[in-house]
N, C-alpha and C positions, 0 to 999 in steps of 0.2 A: 690772668696774666696779660699784660699789655703786649701789643704787637712787637714792640722793641725788645721786651723781655723774651718773648717766644723766639724771635730771630736769633737771640744770643744762645739759645739752648742747642747743644750739639746734636748731630744726627744719631750718635750713639745713645744719648740719653733719651731722645724721642723714641727710638726703637725699643729701648728697654721699657720705657713707660707704656708703650703700646701693648706689650705682652702681659702687663700686670693685671691681676684680679683686684677687685675692690679690697679684699682683705689684705692682699700684699701691699697695696697702696697705703692703707691705714697703718700697717706695721712700720712703714718708713717715717711716719709722722709722730712717733712716740719714743720715749726712752724706757729703759727697764733698770731698776735699782737692784742689782743682783744681791748686794750685801745688806740692804736695809733691814735692820732688826729693831731693837728697842731703843737704840741711841737716838736722841733727838738732835739732829744737826741741820734741820730745816724747819720753818714755821709749821706747826701742827702736823709734823711728820708722823707722830704716833696715831693721830686720828685719820690721816689721809692715806697712809701707806696701802698699796694694792695687795690683794690676796691672791692674785693670779700667779700660778706656778711659772717659773722661768721657762721651762720646756714648752709649756703651752703658749706663752707670750711670744716666743721666737719661732714658732713653727712656720710662719710666713716671712721670716726675717725680722729685723728690728732696725729702727732708725738710729738710736743712740744707746750706748751703755753708760749708765750713770755712776760716776765716781767709783770706778773699779779699784783704784788705789786709795781713795780718800775717805772711805767710810769706816774702816777699822785698820788696825796695824797689821799689814801684810808685808812679808819680805818682797821688795821690788822685783828681784830676779825671778823668784818663784811665781809671783803674780803675773809677770810678763809671760812666763812659759804657759800659764793657764790662758792668758788673754790671746796669745798667738794661736793656741789650739782652738779656742772658741771662735776666733775669726776664721780659721780654716773650716771649722764645722759649718759656719754660716755660708761659706763659699761652696762647700761640697755637699751639704745635706739639706739645704733649702733649694727650692725650685729655681730661683733666679740667681742665687749665689752672690748676694750683695752683702759685703761686710758692714759692720756698724761703725759709726762715729763714736769715739770714746771721748767724753768730756770730763774735765776736772776743775776744781777751784785752783786758782793760782794768784791770789791777791797779794800774798806775802811770800811768794815762792810756791812751787808745786806743793799742794796739800797732800803729801804722802809721807809715810814713815821713812825716817832717815834722810829726808830731803832738807836742803838748806832753807833756813827761815830768814827772810829779809825784813828790813824795816817796813812798817805799815805805810800805806799810801799817804797818810797825813805827814809822815816824815819825808816822803818824796817832795811834797809841797814845800816843806820847810827848807829843803836843800836848794830849791830853785835851780835845778840842774837837769834840763831835759835830755842832754846828751848822756849823762850818767844813767838816767832812767831808761833810755833806749837800750843801753848796754845791759842793764839789769833785766829788762824784758827779754832780750835775746838770749841771755844765759838761762833764764827760766824756761824759755821755749825749747832750747836744746835738751834740757833734762826731760821735758815732756815728750818731745819727739823720740828720744831714745827708748821710752817706755811704751810707744805705740799710742800716745794720746794725741788727738787731733784738734781739740777745741778747748780753749781756756776761758773760764767764766770770769773775766776781768778785762779791762779795768772798770772801776766804779767812777762814773763821771758826774755823780750828783754834786751840785754846788752846796756847800755847807750853809744852812739857813739858821740852824738853832743848835747850839752845843749840848742842849739837854737830850737830843736824839742819840740813841745808843750806838748808831752806826757811823758816827763821825770819824772814828779811826780808819774806816774803809775809804773815806773821801780824801781829796787832795787839798782843797782850799775853799775859802769863801769867795774867791775871785774867779769868774768864769774863764778869763784868759789864762790864768795859771793852771786851772783844771784842764783846759783844752790843750795847751802846749805840752804839758807833762803827760797827760793821758794819751795824747796822740803819739808821743815819743814811745810810750810803753807799747801801744798797738803796733807801731812799726818794728820795734824790737822783737816782740813775740812772734809776729808774722814773718819776720825774716828767717825764723827757724822752721817755717812750714806749719806752724800751729795757728789756727784761726782765733783771733781775739773776739771777745763778746762784750759789747758795751752794756754797762749796768748803771742805773736802772732807768730805762727810757719811758717816761720822763716825769719829773716833779716829785719823786719819792721823798726827798729830803726836806720838803716844805710842809711836812705833815703838821697838823694842828697841835700846838704846844709841844712839839718835838716827840710825839708819841708814835711808836712804830705802827704802820698801816693806818694811821688816823687820816681823816679826810684832808684834802688839800684845797685851800681857798685861795685862788690865784687868778689874776686877770691876764688877758692875752699879752699885755706889754711886758710884764715881768717874766712870763713864760718865754717869750721870744728874745728878750734882751739879756736875761740872766741864766735861765735853765737850759735852753736849747743850744747856745753857741758852742759849748764843748763837744756835744754830740755831732753837730754839723762839721766841726773841724776834723773830728776823728773819721767821719764818713768821707768827706770830700778830700781832705788832705792826707789822712792816714790810710784810706782804702780798707777800712775794717770790713770783715767778712760776716760778722754776726752781731745781732742786737738782741737784748733781753728786755722784755717789757717791765714796767714798774708795777708794783702792787697797788699804787695809789689810785684813788679816785680824784679827779680834778673837776671841781664844780659839779659833783654828783655823777660824773661819768667815769667808771673804772677804765684805766688805760688799756687793760687787756681786751676791752670791747670797743676801743676808740679808733675807727678807721681814719679819722682826720689826722691823728698822730702817726699810726703805724703804717698807713698806706699813702694818704694824700701828701703828707709832709715828707716822711722818711723816704719813700720810694719815688713818688711822682715829682716832688720838688727837688729833693737832694740827690736823687739818682742812685740810691742804695740798691744793690742787686744781690745781696747775700741772703741769709736766712734769719728770720725772727724766731727766737725760741722763747717759750714761756718761762717766767720765773717759777720756781718750784710750787706746784699746786695752784698757780694763779688762775688757771682755767676753771678748775673746780671751785675756787673761791668766788667766782662770779655767781655761783648758786649758793654756796655754803655761807659766805660772809657778806658779799655785797647785796645779794638779793635782787639782782637784775635778770636772773635766769630761773625759770621754774624748776629745772632739773639739769642733770649733767649734759644731756643731749643738746638742750637749748644753750647751755654755756659753751659747748663745743662750737656750735654754729656762730655764736656771737664772736668768739675769739678768732675762729678761722676767717670769717668775713672781715674782721677788723684788720687782719694781716698777720696773725700768729701762724707760723708754719709748723712748729714742732711743740708738742706738749711734753714738758719735763716736770718731774723726773720719771713719770710713769704714764700709762695710757688710760687713766681713769675716765676721761671724757671723750678722747679722740678714737677709742676703739669701739667697744660695744654700744655706748649711748649714741655716738655719732653714726655708727653702722646702721642702727635701727631707723635712721631718718633718711638715708641716702636714696632708697628706692623711690621715694615720693618727692624728692627735692632735687631738681635738675641743677639749680644754682649751687647747692651744697656739693654736688658731684664735681662741678666745675671748680669750686674752691679747693676741693681736695686735690684735683689734678694739678692746679697751679702750685700748691704747696709741695706736692710730690716732685714735680719737675725741679723746683728749687733745691730740695734736699738731694736729689740724684745729681744735680749739677755741682753741688758742694762736694759730694763724695767723689765725683770725677775730678774736680779741681784738686782735692787732697791726694789723689792717686790711689784711692781705695779700690777703684774698679779694676786696677791692674795689679795690685799687691797680692802676692801668693802666700805671705806669712809663713815662709819656710824657715826663717832664721831668727828666733827670739834672742834677745841679748843674753849673754852669759855672765856679764858683769857690768855694773853701772856704778858711777861715783856721783851721787846726788849732792855731795857736800865737798866738792873739790877745793883746792887752794884758790883756784880762779873765782869760784862762787863766793868763798869766804872773803876774798879781797874786795869784790864788788859790795858785799854786805858791809864790810868795814868802812869803805869809802862813803857809802851812802849814809851810814850811821853817823860818822864823824861830821859830814857836811850838814846833817839835819839838826844837830843839837843847837838850841837857841840859848844864848846868854841873855837873861832878862835883867839882871842886876849884878853889879860888882863894885864893891867899895875899895878894891885893890887887893883883896885877900887871894884872888885867883890871878894867875896860876899859883898853886901851892909850891913853896920852895923847901922841899925835903923836911917836912915836919917830923918831929921825934915821936909824937903820940897823936893818934887820930881816934876819936870816938865815932864809930860808924854805926848809925842808928836808923831804924825805920823798917817797916814791913817789907819793903822792896829792896832792901840792901843786899840780901843774900837769897833772892828768889828768882830763879831763871824764868819761871812762867810769867813774871811781871814784865819781861822784856819783849813779849810777843803779843801780837794782835789777836783779835777775835777769830779771824780766818786762818791763823796758823794751825797746822795739824795738831800741835801739842794742846792748844786750848780748845780747838774745835772738836777733836776726836779723842785724843789720848786722855782727856779729862774723864771719859767714860771707861777707861781701862787702867785703873790705879795699879801701880806696880810695874807697868810696862816702861822700859827705858825710853828716853827721847830718841835715841838712835843717832844723835849728833852732839857735838860739843857746843855748849852755850855758857861761857863763863859768866857768873854773876858779877854784880858791881863789886862785891866784897872780894871775890877771887881776883878780879882784875886790879883792884887797888893794891892788893898784897903784892902782885907782880910789879906794879908801877912804883910802889914805895917799899922796896924790900928792907930798908933800914928802919922803917917806922913800926912802932908798937901799935897795932890796930885792935881796938877793943870793940867787939860787936854786941850791940843791944837792939833787940827787935822793937821794944817800946810799946807797940800795939799791933793789932792786925789791920789789914786793909779795911775790913768791915767790922761792925760791932761796936759796943760801947765799953769794952773792958779797958780800963785805964791803969791797971795794976803795974804794968811794966814801965810806965812813964817816969816814975820817980827814979828807978834804976838807970834809965837812959839819961836823965838830967844829971845824975851824979857822975856818970861816965863822961858826959860832956864837960862838966865842971873840972874834972881832973885832966882833961886833954888839952893839947895845944890848939887843936881845931876840931870841930864837929862837922860831920857830913851826914845829913839826914835825907834818906831816900824814901820818898812817899809816892802816892799816886793810885793807880788802878790795878785791877786784876780782870783781864778780859775773859768773857764767857758768853753764853747764849741763854736767852729766855729765863732770866732770873738767876743764873749761875754766874756770879761775878758782878762787877760794878759798871762795866761798859761793854758794848758789843751788841749784836743783834738781839732786839727785844729788851735790852737793859737800858731803858730810858729813865731819866731822873726829873724830879721837880725842883731841885735846887742844884747849885753849882759849887757848893762847899766840898772840900776834900772829903772823901767817904770816911765814915766811922769817926774816930776821935783823932784823926791824924793832925788836924789843926792844933788841938790841945798839945799833942806831942811836940810839934814844931815850936809852938810858943814857949813851952817849958824849956826846951833846949836853948832857944835864943835868950831866954831870961837869965840863963847862967852867966852871960857875958862872954862866953867863949865864942870866938869867931865861928860863925855857922854858915856852911854851904848847904843849901837845899837843892836837891835834885828831884824834880817831878817827872816820874815815868808814867805816862798816862796815854789814854786814847781819846781824850777830849781836853780842851782848855778849861781850867777851873778858875773860879773867882778867887785869886790869890793875891789881890792887891794889898791885903793887910801885911803880907810878908815882903812886899816890894817897897811900899811907900808908907807903911803904918808908923805908929809911934816908936815901935822897936822892930825895925825890919831885919831880915836876915842879911848877913854880910854879902852873900852872893846867891843867885838863884839860876839854875839851869833847867830848861824844859826839854825833855826827850820824849817824843811821841813814839812809843813802842819801837825801839831801835833794832830789834832782832838779835840774831845769834852773836853778832859782834858788837852789840850795844854796850855791854859791860866794859870791854876794853876801850871802846870809843869814849865813853864817859870818863873813864880813868885817865886816858891820854889828854883829854881836854882839861881835866882838873889839874894835871901835872904840868900842862903847857907843852907836852910833846906834840899835841895837835892844837890847831887854832880854832876857836869857835867861829863858825861862819853861817849858821842857820838863821833864818828869818821867819817870823811868825806868818804862816799861811792863812791864819784865821785870827781875828781880833781876840785878845785875852779879855774875857768879860769882866765887867764891874760886878755883876750879880745876876742871878737867875731872873730877877724882876726886870732887867733891862733887855731881855730876850723876847722875840727874835731881834737880832741886830746885824747890820752889815755896814762896813765902811762905805759901801756904795749907796749911801742914803742921800736924799735931797736935803736942803737946809732944814726943813721941818721934821726930818727924821732923826736929827741929832739933838744935842743940848741947845736949848734956847731960853730966852728970858721969859717966855710965856708958859713955861712949865717948870715945876719944882723937881721933876724927876730927871736925874742926870744919867744918861746912858753912855757917857764917855768911857771907852774901854780902859782897863788898867794898863794895857800896853796895846798900841795900835797895830793894825795889819802892816806887815813888812818890817816890824821892829826886830832888832837883834844887835847886841853889842859884840865887840871883838876885843882882843888883847892889845890892839894898836889903835890908831886914830886915823880917820880919813877926812880929807878936805874935798868937798865937792863944789866946784867953782865954775864961773864963766859959762853958764848954760846959754847957748845961742840956738836959734831955730829960724826956719824960713816960713813965710806965708805959703799956703798951699791951696790948690784948687780942691773943691769938694770931692772931685773924682781922682785926686792925685795922692801924693805922699808927703808927709812932714819929714824934713831932715833936721835933726837936732844933734848937737854935740856938747859934751861937758868935760871939763878937766877934773880928773880924779888923782889925788895925791895921797900917798901914805906918809903922814906926818908924825907917825909914832916910831918906836924903836924896835918893832918886831914885824916880821913878814905877816901879812894878813890878806884876807879875801873880803871884798865888799860885793854885795849884790846891788848893782847900780839900778835904781828904780826911777823910771820916768813916769810922772803922773800928769794928768790933765783935768781941767774943769771947763766944761762948755758953759760959758757965763750966762747966756740967754738962749733958751730953747722954746720951741712951740709946746713942749711938755716939760715937766720938771726934770732937772738933770742932777746927777750926783755931785756932791761937793768935791769928790776926788775919784779918779779912775786910773788904774794902772794901764799905761799904754804899752810899755816895754820893760824888760829887765835883762840883766846879763851879769854873770859872775866874773869878777876881775881880781886876780891875785897880784899884789905888788910887794916888792921888797921895801925896807925902810928908806925913805927919801925918794922913792921912785914915783914918777907921775906918768899918766897916760891920758890920751884923749879917747873917750868912748863916744862913738857916733852911732846914732840910731836912724834907720829909715822906717817910718811908721805909716802904713797905708791909712788914709783918712777914714777908711771903713772901720777902723778901730774905734772911731767916735760915732758910729752909727747907732741909731735907736729907732724904736717903733713910733712912727708919727701918729697923728690923730686919725688917719685913715686906715691904720692897722698895718701899714707897710714900713719896712725898715729903710731909713734915709740918712743922709748926711746933710746937715744944714749949714749954710754960710754963717759967719759971725766970728766974734772974738773968742779965743781959747787961751786960758792960762796954762802954762807948762811949768813944772818944777821937778827938781831932783832932790831927794833927801833920804834920810835914814829910815823913813817909814812914810806911810801915806800922810801923816800929820806933821812932817817936818819939811820945811821949804828952805834947804840950804842955799839953793840958787834957783832963780826963776826968771821967766820971760813971758812974753805974750805974743801970739801970732793971730793972723786972720785967716779963716777959711773963706775963699772967694769963689764966686760963681753961683750957678743955680742950685736949688735943692737937688741932690743926687740920689736917685733910687739905687738900693743895693741889689745886685743881681748875682746869679750863681757863680760867675767868674770873679767876683770881688775877692781880692787878697785878704787873708785873715790873720797873718802873722807879721810881726816886725822883725827886722834883722839888725844885728849889731856888729861893729868892727872896733877893734882896739888897736891904737897906735901908741907905742911907747914914746915918751918925750925925753929928749936929752936934757939933763940938768943944766940950768943956767950957771956958767962958770963963775959968775960973780958971787 
């Protein structure tokens, strides 16, 4: 622990630490998974689960209690009563009386039975609405705090690198600025409720080879610094996050769990992070069992501890007995343990645990209140992306609807991998969800009460059974319009089509869903396709093929209000305003791909392989039309800010929301630069005929990159700016100069742009 860190430790914590035995110290550095049984809800949980009895593991206290509510379906009030009693036992029946930190997953809402299930983070990215995400995080945090939960294992700040990776639905975007702004908003929201957020997965996890979970990461320093790390830095420096979780990844052969350059030199010494670093589940033991950089669990514990991991989760397989056996002969290890213990005790003091008497457990909790459902609905509606529309949408009171597809009447299809329903209840068949989640079919019946809706499944999400497709096509042929709901089923480690451990080697819709869609479209009936999925699929054939669908909507696991949100957008009661937070791929063979590519990373005349996405980053249609005009901007010093403004007009006949996107291209750089980079964005809603000026102030540090000497800089030179409906559209553009000397980026460099909107008075002429 540095001198500065030590000075920040309170006298109370120092005195408590001075009283501790070695065994009491080690107990504070581990978690215990009270309910872990045969259900696999973490990688290799069946193989790695501890056999230590709970009573034995807590005789000296315990650092964390692992997923008290989130491992099996337990009544929240009854479980809270148990938890309060258990915390009292730790206070009254252990020598030092230190309560435990309780942590839970909270990626799509609190992962507990009967709790609200929100849209998945990829939907937060599609909404492009940090303010709403902060509101969502605060609401989740209040639910957690009411149940005595202190730490949430979210958000995921991995930048999407390859949609074949199964954990894409947990991520926010392929753009690091979108990840950083929205992820930081979630951190601020969650922590405003007194619950510590935990950044996942620091760092590089999503860049795994071929999109395979836990596969090696081959990445140079520049990409790490310019793409992977900025969201984490923003959440640390601007969001004040209190906890970080290491990545399972190895980067260039060094597992992150044993990497002091990342976990200490960068995170703490450079960025100033002063919270706790917790191990991703079993990742300390994986240094021995999977990575092979430690000869045994004791050596694994030393590597992780010295790298900067403070707490082993979910259990103490390495940090208790194996580490204990080494401490008598290793003074440095004892010092490392002391450093970690002081951090954990300081966190407990900050959370108020050292003063809490746990005398009053909650007697009632509403984990799915109207307020929570309202936030879920708004997020779902804002996140749905309209990819194609020949005019069929919004539907105008059709008399007959053929509703087709495996996700048309399936509530589980609306929820992500880390929802309690798909993460836990899948192991408990017959247990009710505990909250309302209308399916698309149920919501459409409410939205179109006068329509005759004929439901045909057509096929399953997975498998090759095509027997139902003919019936689906006949239903479509007899209907005024067909709505086909296809996509994913989230799960873990081979259970489902997307989610943790469910990686793929192609990006076609799973099973025979493409055949189903093509059969319905071939009937000639106007067809609306709704893709409810956790990753973007290669669906260019239904967008721009010889016989495209009439309209296509993309919904990234929209949560408990996703069905009504989709139905309202189909009917026109709500306006589509989502934008693609990730490029819609042309094919699996074009991956990995990012819109942030240099010239030679995209389509060129010197290769026959075209990786142009079917729809670009930032794309999304509305039911109205927007004109983006008269972009102006000022030259700026390399250590200053760019001021830019654009005129936005709703030139259609409906109220609509545009996500105003300001892009840049640094024309000449000392290293290759991307052909497009999002500098700033802002949601703007306008009435028909209404215009507004959207002004951005963009710190030039948004154009920083890692120079040849390995340090981040802003260079002088010409920069193209444009505003458009996506990264690939230049509706209005200009050029500026960055002037002055090369500017090194320092810790106090601003990281975010600001926007102001001024309404314009219509010209009376």
